[in-house]
KERO-610184 format. One record per residue (C-alpha): x negated, z, y; residue number from 1; residue in one letter. Coordinates in Angstrom, 3 decimals. Last residue first. Layout:
<atoms>
{atom {X, Z, Y}, NUM, "A"},
...
</atoms>
This chain:
<atoms>
{atom {-80.422, 130.309, 61.910}, 396, "Q"},
{atom {-81.996, 127.315, 61.600}, 395, "V"},
{atom {-80.597, 125.030, 58.924}, 394, "V"},
{atom {-77.527, 123.057, 60.489}, 393, "T"},
{atom {-78.373, 123.957, 63.723}, 392, "Y"},
{atom {-81.653, 121.847, 64.091}, 391, "P"},
{atom {-78.825, 118.747, 64.040}, 390, "N"},
{atom {-80.658, 116.087, 61.236}, 389, "I"},
{atom {-83.519, 113.177, 62.026}, 388, "N"},
{atom {-84.583, 111.293, 58.454}, 387, "S"},
{atom {-88.032, 111.210, 57.090}, 386, "G"},
{atom {-86.594, 112.037, 53.806}, 385, "G"},
{atom {-85.533, 115.413, 55.992}, 384, "I"},
{atom {-85.834, 115.602, 59.221}, 383, "R"},
{atom {-86.046, 118.738, 61.828}, 382, "V"},
{atom {-86.625, 118.234, 65.773}, 381, "E"},
{atom {-87.150, 120.432, 68.605}, 380, "F"},
{atom {-88.666, 120.078, 72.095}, 379, "H"},
{atom {-89.229, 123.082, 73.795}, 378, "L"},
{atom {-88.723, 122.999, 77.665}, 377, "H"},
{atom {-91.035, 122.562, 80.939}, 376, "A"},
{atom {-89.248, 120.287, 83.498}, 375, "G"},
{atom {-89.959, 116.620, 83.934}, 374, "F"},
{atom {-90.640, 115.445, 80.533}, 373, "S"},
{atom {-91.842, 111.905, 78.611}, 372, "N"},
{atom {-95.420, 113.821, 78.081}, 371, "G"},
{atom {-96.616, 117.323, 78.778}, 370, "T"},
{atom {-93.931, 119.824, 80.297}, 369, "N"},
{atom {-94.884, 122.796, 78.243}, 368, "G"},
{atom {-94.417, 125.504, 75.281}, 367, "S"},
{atom {-96.920, 127.455, 74.442}, 366, "A"},
{atom {-98.795, 126.646, 70.392}, 365, "G"},
{atom {-97.785, 127.996, 66.776}, 364, "I"},
{atom {-97.532, 131.140, 66.673}, 363, "V"},
{atom {-96.333, 132.724, 63.050}, 362, "A"},
{atom {-92.669, 132.966, 62.866}, 361, "G"},
{atom {-92.402, 131.547, 59.105}, 360, "Q"},
{atom {-95.910, 131.687, 57.844}, 359, "G"},
{atom {-98.755, 129.048, 58.692}, 358, "V"},
{atom {-100.989, 126.698, 56.499}, 357, "P"},
{atom {-103.772, 124.862, 58.957}, 356, "T"},
{atom {-103.793, 121.608, 57.282}, 355, "C"},
{atom {-104.023, 119.657, 60.969}, 354, "V"},
{atom {-105.008, 122.511, 63.076}, 353, "G"},
{atom {-103.302, 125.156, 65.284}, 352, "V"},
{atom {-103.076, 126.871, 68.473}, 351, "N"},
{atom {-102.186, 123.724, 70.643}, 350, "I"},
{atom {-101.237, 124.633, 74.214}, 349, "V"},
{atom {-99.156, 122.845, 76.863}, 348, "S"},
{atom {-96.512, 121.668, 74.340}, 347, "L"},
{atom {-94.228, 118.380, 75.415}, 346, "H"},
{atom {-92.739, 118.656, 71.543}, 345, "A"},
{atom {-92.384, 120.543, 68.525}, 344, "Y"},
{atom {-91.462, 118.608, 64.914}, 343, "V"},
{atom {-90.559, 120.563, 61.784}, 342, "T"},
{atom {-90.363, 118.363, 58.198}, 341, "V"},
{atom {-88.156, 119.723, 55.411}, 340, "Y"},
{atom {-88.374, 118.096, 51.668}, 339, "G"},
{atom {-89.349, 121.868, 50.362}, 338, "N"},
{atom {-92.997, 121.528, 51.267}, 337, "G"},
{atom {-92.038, 122.670, 54.679}, 336, "H"},
{atom {-94.574, 120.079, 56.239}, 335, "D"},
{atom {-95.235, 120.876, 59.834}, 334, "I"},
{atom {-95.267, 118.807, 63.195}, 333, "Q"},
{atom {-97.377, 119.758, 66.328}, 332, "I"},
{atom {-97.210, 117.746, 69.330}, 331, "V"},
{atom {-98.811, 117.292, 73.128}, 330, "N"},
{atom {-96.971, 114.735, 74.730}, 329, "G"},
{atom {-93.765, 113.634, 72.681}, 328, "Y"},
{atom {-93.783, 110.703, 75.474}, 327, "G"},
{atom {-94.633, 108.126, 72.517}, 326, "Y"},
{atom {-97.587, 110.505, 71.572}, 325, "N"},
{atom {-98.330, 110.507, 75.381}, 324, "W"},
{atom {-101.940, 112.877, 74.344}, 323, "G"},
{atom {-102.520, 115.906, 72.095}, 322, "G"},
{atom {-102.386, 115.875, 68.146}, 321, "Q"},
{atom {-101.659, 119.195, 65.706}, 320, "A"},
{atom {-99.994, 116.694, 62.684}, 319, "M"},
{atom {-99.525, 117.894, 59.126}, 318, "T"},
{atom {-99.835, 121.615, 59.348}, 317, "V"},
{atom {-98.741, 123.565, 56.531}, 316, "I"},
{atom {-95.328, 125.023, 55.774}, 315, "G"},
{atom {-93.547, 128.466, 56.218}, 314, "S"},
{atom {-90.278, 128.231, 58.508}, 313, "G"},
{atom {-90.231, 127.536, 62.562}, 312, "A"},
{atom {-93.270, 128.011, 63.214}, 311, "A"},
{atom {-92.924, 129.342, 66.655}, 310, "F"},
{atom {-93.736, 128.809, 70.460}, 309, "V"},
{atom {-95.275, 131.252, 72.809}, 308, "P"},
{atom {-94.022, 130.834, 76.626}, 307, "E"},
{atom {-96.872, 128.856, 78.268}, 306, "G"},
{atom {-94.310, 126.893, 80.945}, 305, "E"},
{atom {-90.961, 128.049, 80.856}, 304, "N"},
{atom {-89.072, 127.539, 77.014}, 303, "A"},
{atom {-85.304, 126.002, 77.378}, 302, "Q"},
{atom {-85.003, 124.688, 74.118}, 301, "I"},
{atom {-84.105, 120.522, 73.831}, 300, "D"},
{atom {-83.103, 119.913, 70.566}, 299, "L"},
{atom {-83.833, 116.963, 68.387}, 298, "A"},
{atom {-81.845, 113.295, 67.979}, 297, "L"},
{atom {-81.227, 113.183, 71.196}, 296, "H"},
{atom {-78.728, 109.856, 71.818}, 295, "G"},
{atom {-76.950, 109.955, 68.882}, 294, "P"},
{atom {-76.279, 113.590, 69.564}, 293, "G"},
{atom {-78.637, 116.706, 69.407}, 292, "Y"},
{atom {-78.469, 118.827, 72.928}, 291, "G"},
{atom {-80.139, 117.579, 76.289}, 290, "N"},
{atom {-81.345, 120.174, 79.342}, 289, "G"},
{atom {-81.954, 123.554, 78.615}, 288, "S"},
{atom {-80.292, 124.881, 75.273}, 287, "I"},
{atom {-80.426, 128.095, 75.404}, 286, "N"},
{atom {-81.693, 130.325, 72.310}, 285, "H"},
{atom {-85.004, 131.634, 74.170}, 284, "S"},
{atom {-87.845, 132.948, 72.477}, 283, "S"},
{atom {-89.063, 130.144, 70.535}, 282, "A"},
{atom {-88.594, 127.998, 66.902}, 281, "P"},
{atom {-85.660, 129.940, 65.745}, 280, "W"},
{atom {-85.611, 130.678, 61.995}, 279, "G"},
{atom {-86.026, 128.357, 58.760}, 278, "F"},
{atom {-85.029, 129.495, 55.291}, 277, "G"},
{atom {-87.345, 129.591, 51.981}, 276, "S"},
{atom {-90.756, 127.700, 53.015}, 275, "A"},
{atom {-93.065, 126.525, 51.031}, 274, "V"},
{atom {-96.562, 126.952, 51.570}, 273, "P"},
{atom {-98.900, 124.513, 51.273}, 272, "G"},
{atom {-99.903, 120.853, 49.187}, 271, "G"},
{atom {-102.361, 118.545, 49.407}, 270, "G"},
{atom {-103.074, 118.149, 53.156}, 269, "C"},
{atom {-101.839, 114.598, 53.599}, 268, "V"},
{atom {-98.747, 115.532, 52.162}, 267, "N"},
{atom {-97.536, 116.029, 48.323}, 266, "T"},
{atom {-93.735, 115.252, 47.457}, 265, "S"},
{atom {-92.100, 118.308, 45.932}, 264, "G"},
{atom {-89.123, 117.745, 47.832}, 263, "S"},
{atom {-89.596, 115.095, 49.590}, 262, "E"},
{atom {-90.955, 113.762, 53.357}, 261, "G"},
{atom {-94.447, 114.842, 51.745}, 260, "G"},
{atom {-95.762, 114.919, 55.554}, 259, "G"},
{atom {-96.223, 113.338, 58.973}, 258, "S"},
{atom {-93.579, 112.090, 59.912}, 257, "T"},
{atom {-93.552, 108.420, 61.947}, 256, "A"},
{atom {-93.565, 108.956, 66.052}, 255, "L"},
{atom {-91.634, 106.176, 66.863}, 254, "D"},
{atom {-89.026, 106.435, 64.416}, 253, "Q"},
{atom {-87.521, 109.309, 67.405}, 252, "T"},
{atom {-87.076, 106.768, 69.554}, 251, "W"},
{atom {-83.887, 105.514, 67.410}, 250, "N"},
{atom {-82.225, 102.865, 70.271}, 249, "R"},
{atom {-78.373, 103.343, 70.581}, 248, "L"},
{atom {-76.308, 101.406, 68.448}, 247, "E"},
{atom {-73.019, 100.645, 70.345}, 246, "R"},
{atom {-69.790, 102.394, 71.863}, 245, "S"},
{atom {-66.628, 101.584, 73.077}, 244, "G"},
{atom {-63.726, 103.803, 74.333}, 243, "G"},
{atom {-62.981, 102.473, 77.583}, 242, "P"},
{atom {-64.929, 98.976, 77.593}, 241, "I"},
{atom {-65.163, 98.529, 81.813}, 240, "M"},
{atom {-65.501, 94.756, 82.736}, 239, "V"},
{atom {-67.822, 92.791, 84.124}, 238, "T"},
{atom {-66.660, 89.513, 84.870}, 237, "V"},
{atom {-69.152, 86.258, 84.328}, 236, "G"},
{atom {-66.271, 84.754, 82.698}, 235, "N"},
{atom {-62.634, 85.055, 83.679}, 234, "E"},
{atom {-60.721, 87.568, 81.835}, 233, "I"},
{atom {-57.274, 86.807, 80.341}, 232, "K"},
{atom {-54.081, 89.288, 80.112}, 231, "P"},
{atom {-50.824, 86.887, 81.640}, 230, "D"},
{atom {-47.957, 89.310, 82.291}, 229, "T"},
{atom {-50.150, 92.389, 82.616}, 228, "L"},
{atom {-52.611, 90.964, 84.845}, 227, "D"},
{atom {-56.238, 92.629, 84.020}, 226, "V"},
{atom {-57.316, 93.944, 87.167}, 225, "R"},
{atom {-60.420, 96.045, 84.865}, 224, "N"},
{atom {-59.481, 99.352, 87.049}, 223, "G"},
{atom {-56.708, 99.986, 85.656}, 222, "P"},
{atom {-57.716, 100.316, 81.830}, 221, "I"},
{atom {-54.496, 98.564, 80.127}, 220, "N"},
{atom {-56.276, 95.091, 79.159}, 219, "I"},
{atom {-59.537, 96.710, 77.602}, 218, "I"},
{atom {-57.642, 100.116, 75.897}, 217, "A"},
{atom {-54.946, 97.448, 74.654}, 216, "D"},
{atom {-57.863, 95.490, 73.161}, 215, "A"},
{atom {-58.796, 98.119, 71.221}, 214, "T"},
{atom {-62.380, 99.911, 70.397}, 213, "T"},
{atom {-65.403, 99.385, 68.388}, 212, "N"},
{atom {-67.885, 97.735, 70.689}, 211, "F"},
{atom {-67.342, 94.498, 68.746}, 210, "K"},
{atom {-64.486, 94.517, 67.343}, 209, "E"},
{atom {-63.070, 95.005, 70.985}, 208, "A"},
{atom {-64.927, 92.441, 72.245}, 207, "V"},
{atom {-63.500, 89.953, 69.528}, 206, "S"},
{atom {-59.798, 91.221, 70.088}, 205, "E"},
{atom {-60.006, 90.745, 73.957}, 204, "F"},
{atom {-61.133, 87.290, 73.488}, 203, "T"},
{atom {-64.702, 85.896, 74.285}, 202, "D"},
{atom {-65.445, 82.583, 73.463}, 201, "G"},
{atom {-67.508, 82.038, 77.014}, 200, "D"},
{atom {-68.476, 85.068, 78.413}, 199, "K"},
{atom {-67.144, 88.733, 80.199}, 198, "W"},
{atom {-69.397, 91.404, 81.225}, 197, "T"},
{atom {-69.695, 94.294, 79.624}, 196, "Y"},
{atom {-69.690, 97.809, 80.510}, 195, "Y"},
{atom {-69.198, 100.772, 78.482}, 194, "L"},
{atom {-67.162, 103.247, 77.181}, 193, "G"},
{atom {-66.570, 107.413, 78.418}, 192, "D"},
{atom {-64.184, 106.980, 81.177}, 191, "V"},
{atom {-64.811, 106.670, 85.038}, 190, "P"},
{atom {-67.969, 104.809, 85.042}, 189, "P"},
{atom {-70.983, 106.726, 86.382}, 188, "I"},
{atom {-73.778, 104.777, 87.421}, 187, "K"},
{atom {-77.051, 106.340, 87.928}, 186, "L"},
{atom {-79.859, 106.127, 90.612}, 185, "E"},
{atom {-82.746, 107.455, 89.681}, 184, "M"},
{atom {-84.310, 110.073, 92.387}, 183, "G"},
{atom {-85.539, 112.379, 89.848}, 182, "P"},
{atom {-85.879, 111.469, 86.303}, 181, "K"},
{atom {-84.450, 110.759, 83.367}, 180, "L"},
{atom {-86.634, 109.114, 81.023}, 179, "N"},
{atom {-86.066, 111.847, 78.471}, 178, "H"},
{atom {-82.448, 110.927, 78.184}, 177, "P"},
{atom {-83.765, 107.658, 75.982}, 176, "N"},
{atom {-81.840, 104.434, 75.765}, 175, "D"},
{atom {-83.422, 101.897, 77.269}, 174, "E"},
{atom {-83.134, 105.225, 80.796}, 173, "L"},
{atom {-82.785, 101.738, 83.255}, 172, "Q"},
{atom {-80.087, 100.531, 80.914}, 171, "T"},
{atom {-77.352, 102.826, 83.003}, 170, "N"},
{atom {-73.901, 101.905, 81.031}, 169, "V"},
{atom {-74.692, 103.087, 77.629}, 168, "Y"},
{atom {-76.937, 106.029, 78.670}, 167, "L"},
{atom {-74.575, 107.626, 80.675}, 166, "L"},
{atom {-72.067, 107.207, 77.656}, 165, "T"},
{atom {-74.301, 108.536, 75.415}, 164, "E"},
{atom {-74.399, 111.859, 77.042}, 163, "S"},
{atom {-70.893, 111.803, 76.715}, 162, "T"},
{atom {-68.343, 112.154, 79.706}, 161, "L"},
{atom {-66.132, 115.098, 81.960}, 160, "N"},
{atom {-69.026, 113.944, 84.820}, 159, "F"},
{atom {-69.898, 117.287, 85.345}, 158, "K"},
{atom {-70.413, 118.409, 81.377}, 157, "E"},
{atom {-71.983, 114.324, 81.372}, 156, "A"},
{atom {-74.742, 115.386, 84.425}, 155, "L"},
{atom {-75.491, 118.771, 82.680}, 154, "S"},
{atom {-75.963, 117.327, 79.313}, 153, "L"},
{atom {-78.319, 114.507, 80.764}, 152, "M"},
{atom {-80.248, 116.462, 82.883}, 151, "A"},
{atom {-80.209, 117.552, 86.447}, 150, "D"},
{atom {-82.983, 120.486, 87.326}, 149, "G"},
{atom {-84.349, 118.229, 90.287}, 148, "R"},
{atom {-82.277, 115.693, 91.270}, 147, "S"},
{atom {-80.529, 112.589, 89.852}, 146, "V"},
{atom {-78.792, 110.176, 92.408}, 145, "R"},
{atom {-75.098, 109.724, 91.561}, 144, "Y"},
{atom {-73.053, 106.292, 91.832}, 143, "N"},
{atom {-69.334, 105.582, 91.346}, 142, "I"},
{atom {-67.633, 104.016, 88.810}, 141, "A"},
{atom {-64.188, 103.058, 89.684}, 140, "E"},
{atom {-60.990, 103.626, 88.067}, 139, "Y"},
{atom {-60.685, 107.463, 88.962}, 138, "R"},
{atom {-58.135, 109.741, 88.520}, 137, "E"},
{atom {-56.724, 111.777, 91.750}, 136, "R"},
{atom {-57.821, 115.260, 92.633}, 135, "E"},
{atom {-55.225, 117.043, 92.990}, 134, "P"},
{atom {-55.395, 119.136, 96.978}, 133, "I"},
{atom {-55.372, 122.909, 96.792}, 132, "N"},
{atom {-54.719, 123.364, 100.588}, 131, "T"},
{atom {-56.515, 126.538, 101.698}, 130, "K"},
{atom {-55.145, 129.823, 103.316}, 129, "L"},
{atom {-53.011, 130.291, 100.051}, 128, "Q"},
{atom {-50.670, 133.349, 100.499}, 127, "L"},
{atom {-49.430, 134.474, 96.736}, 126, "K"},
{atom {-45.149, 134.104, 96.869}, 125, "R"},
{atom {-43.616, 137.303, 95.616}, 124, "A"},
{atom {-39.747, 135.561, 93.482}, 123, "I"},
{atom {-36.795, 137.359, 95.099}, 122, "F"},
{atom {-34.655, 139.618, 93.448}, 121, "S"},
{atom {-30.819, 140.905, 95.984}, 120, "V"},
{atom {-29.421, 144.156, 94.069}, 119, "G"},
{atom {-29.024, 146.437, 96.636}, 118, "G"},
{atom {-30.374, 145.202, 100.066}, 117, "A"},
{atom {-33.511, 146.650, 100.287}, 116, "S"},
{atom {-35.082, 143.980, 97.938}, 115, "G"},
{atom {-36.020, 143.854, 94.324}, 114, "A"},
{atom {-39.248, 141.797, 93.150}, 113, "I"},
{atom {-39.169, 139.366, 90.814}, 112, "V"},
{atom {-42.577, 138.462, 89.149}, 111, "P"},
{atom {-43.223, 135.070, 87.377}, 110, "V"},
{atom {-44.723, 135.393, 83.954}, 109, "N"},
{atom {-41.801, 133.962, 82.027}, 108, "N"},
{atom {-39.051, 133.991, 84.326}, 107, "I"},
{atom {-36.672, 136.745, 85.061}, 106, "Q"},
{atom {-32.996, 136.774, 84.670}, 105, "P"},
{atom {-31.132, 138.119, 87.514}, 104, "Q"},
{atom {-29.053, 141.291, 86.914}, 103, "T"},
{atom {-25.546, 140.900, 88.413}, 102, "T"},
{atom {-24.379, 143.213, 91.454}, 101, "T"},
{atom {-24.965, 140.377, 93.751}, 100, "S"},
{atom {-23.951, 137.829, 91.852}, 99, "S"},
{atom {-20.775, 139.411, 91.707}, 98, "E"},
{atom {-20.058, 139.745, 95.272}, 97, "S"},
{atom {-20.034, 135.597, 95.423}, 96, "T"},
{atom {-22.501, 134.092, 97.783}, 95, "P"},
{atom {-25.446, 135.201, 96.804}, 94, "S"},
{atom {-27.833, 136.961, 98.997}, 93, "K"},
{atom {-30.571, 135.445, 101.197}, 92, "T"},
{atom {-33.585, 137.715, 101.228}, 91, "P"},
{atom {-34.190, 140.234, 104.016}, 90, "Q"},
{atom {-36.051, 139.684, 107.084}, 89, "A"},
{atom {-37.151, 142.912, 108.225}, 88, "A"},
{atom {-35.426, 144.715, 110.770}, 87, "S"},
{atom {-35.478, 144.291, 115.085}, 86, "V"},
{atom {-35.255, 147.730, 117.001}, 85, "Q"},
{atom {-32.935, 147.796, 120.063}, 84, "A"},
{atom {-33.969, 150.116, 122.373}, 83, "T"},
{atom {-31.431, 153.159, 122.437}, 82, "P"},
{atom {-28.830, 152.703, 125.290}, 81, "H"},
{atom {-27.114, 156.046, 125.982}, 80, "S"},
{atom {-30.389, 158.317, 125.785}, 79, "N"},
{atom {-31.905, 155.895, 128.633}, 78, "K"},
{atom {-28.840, 156.356, 130.477}, 77, "Y"},
{atom {-28.784, 159.983, 130.052}, 76, "F"},
{atom {-32.653, 160.113, 131.143}, 75, "I"},
{atom {-32.222, 157.843, 134.029}, 74, "T"},
{atom {-28.860, 159.846, 135.240}, 73, "G"},
{atom {-30.809, 163.426, 134.667}, 72, "G"},
{atom {-34.195, 162.158, 136.846}, 71, "L"},
{atom {-31.229, 161.233, 139.744}, 70, "L"},
{atom {-29.469, 164.243, 139.892}, 69, "A"},
{atom {-32.922, 166.637, 140.070}, 68, "A"},
{atom {-34.438, 164.245, 143.057}, 67, "V"},
{atom {-30.518, 165.024, 144.986}, 66, "L"},
{atom {-30.971, 169.012, 143.821}, 65, "L"},
{atom {-34.591, 168.956, 145.377}, 64, "L"},
{atom {-33.975, 167.402, 148.440}, 63, "T"},
{atom {-30.490, 169.245, 148.846}, 62, "V"},
{atom {-32.326, 172.278, 148.683}, 61, "V"},
{atom {-35.200, 171.140, 150.962}, 60, "W"},
{atom {-32.662, 170.088, 153.562}, 59, "S"},
{atom {-31.264, 173.693, 153.495}, 58, "I"},
{atom {-34.356, 175.124, 153.738}, 57, "I"},
{atom {-35.169, 173.241, 156.627}, 56, "A"},
{atom {-31.533, 174.390, 158.603}, 55, "F"},
{atom {-32.130, 177.869, 157.722}, 54, "R"},
{atom {-34.969, 178.167, 160.522}, 53, "D"},
{atom {-36.016, 181.571, 159.585}, 52, "V"},
{atom {-36.142, 183.693, 163.056}, 51, "K"},
{atom {-39.372, 184.224, 165.062}, 50, "K"},
{atom {-40.271, 188.271, 165.121}, 49, "P"},
{atom {-38.274, 190.011, 167.535}, 48, "N"},
{atom {-40.975, 190.946, 170.434}, 47, "V"},
{atom {-40.830, 194.832, 171.375}, 46, "N"},
{atom {-45.146, 195.093, 171.299}, 45, "Q"},
{atom {-44.688, 192.021, 173.620}, 44, "A"},
{atom {-42.257, 193.608, 175.872}, 43, "S"},
{atom {-44.693, 196.800, 175.740}, 42, "Q"},
{atom {-47.517, 195.085, 176.831}, 41, "G"},
{atom {-46.282, 193.544, 179.674}, 40, "R"},
{atom {-44.601, 196.192, 181.010}, 39, "P"},
{atom {-41.250, 196.214, 181.620}, 38, "T"},
{atom {-38.982, 195.142, 183.682}, 37, "T"},
{atom {-36.010, 196.446, 184.913}, 36, "I"},
{atom {-32.957, 194.869, 185.125}, 35, "P"},
{atom {-32.381, 192.555, 188.536}, 34, "E"},
{atom {-29.341, 193.597, 190.629}, 33, "S"},
{atom {-30.760, 194.613, 193.745}, 32, "A"},
{atom {-32.333, 190.800, 193.193}, 31, "A"},
{atom {-29.036, 189.365, 193.021}, 30, "P"},
{atom {-28.531, 187.640, 189.584}, 29, "V"},
{atom {-28.225, 183.586, 189.213}, 28, "P"},
{atom {-26.096, 182.556, 186.519}, 27, "K"},
{atom {-27.411, 181.921, 182.944}, 26, "Q"},
{atom {-26.497, 178.414, 182.227}, 25, "E"},
{atom {-25.907, 179.051, 177.759}, 24, "R"},
{atom {-28.229, 177.620, 175.467}, 23, "P"},
{atom {-27.679, 174.746, 173.812}, 22, "K"},
{atom {-26.285, 175.341, 170.245}, 21, "R"},
{atom {-28.025, 173.056, 167.345}, 20, "K"},
{atom {-25.548, 170.056, 166.063}, 19, "F"},
{atom {-27.708, 167.519, 167.268}, 18, "R"},
{atom {-31.430, 168.925, 166.430}, 17, "S"},
{atom {-29.584, 169.171, 162.732}, 16, "G"},
{atom {-28.985, 165.659, 161.620}, 15, "L"},
{atom {-32.282, 164.607, 162.943}, 14, "T"},
{atom {-34.057, 167.066, 160.695}, 13, "S"},
{atom {-31.314, 166.017, 157.771}, 12, "F"},
{atom {-32.654, 162.578, 158.171}, 11, "F"},
{atom {-36.500, 163.091, 158.454}, 10, "S"},
{atom {-35.978, 165.385, 155.600}, 9, "R"},
{atom {-34.532, 162.344, 153.455}, 8, "T"},
{atom {-37.278, 159.955, 154.534}, 7, "K"},
{atom {-39.684, 162.185, 153.416}, 6, "E"},
{atom {-38.544, 162.617, 150.283}, 5, "L"},
{atom {-37.558, 158.896, 149.582}, 4, "V"},
{atom {-41.281, 158.652, 150.508}, 3, "K"},
{atom {-42.643, 160.123, 147.546}, 2, "K"},
{atom {-40.232, 158.777, 145.532}, 1, "M"},
</atoms>
């Protein structure tokens, strides 16, 4: 803009110089006719002041008018041409005018949001930054390395199997969940059941009957790769028996029941208090590793090293023994005089002796990690007539 003003001013200055009046030529005057001159001082005082340059003023006024015209034109142009605004995307309208005015049905549990275009509705969609890929069904076994803190119950829940299935398949456990150790490699089948190596003379019906399942279950599972047009399995091939089961070894029978075992019978101590009810034997009511089931006829109750263990009911101590004891570690048994015997295993401390009478809730020892155990807890059993029952059926 500054350059435009300078050029405009220069143009008008040049134009003015062209039209400026030239001074008239004066004729020579004789000396006798020359006018009387005044003194220098007086002439200086009488000199007229310098005249104002009218053309310069006019050029500046014209320049300012041009600038004002340019600015005004620019403002007028912007006001007469507004900036185009991008409107928000609107949902697709119905092809008919009737559908735009008719209320759309709402799907159950699906939000319907009304748009700005009258009557148009759309379903809100939640933005997902991560794509959810559905897990495919598994037909083959996988390997899993046991880490510290794992237990049969937690592993069974993790792979949606029963703890018995893990015992059926992994023979290195010897049907004993307490044999689970960190670093051990486990075979995890795709479904509940067991594996079987086909032998000469086996049929689908005979194998199914042996393991308490059906022939169709063996044939139809894709992992066995049975030709449905001619179903047969070659000798020596290991197949999955879905839903199959077998007898598990009862390790609790290794530790004989020390007590009368029958209501009214006499124990090795000659009798003692009789329980009228049963309470919980530890401070915590949580199961830390294994619950009661075919492979584990007891409860593994959460208990840190050294926490107190209580007598579940009144009775007399018939066993208080340290050592390995078939994997039970330091163990206590109490005969309650009504046919029930309770067992407390893996203890770190034993506070009672044989033939010591105890009342319900008395501290008999402290929880620990002795015997066949990895991780402190309380192994608690309830037996009647020498056979184990689920403690939840009698303990409150």
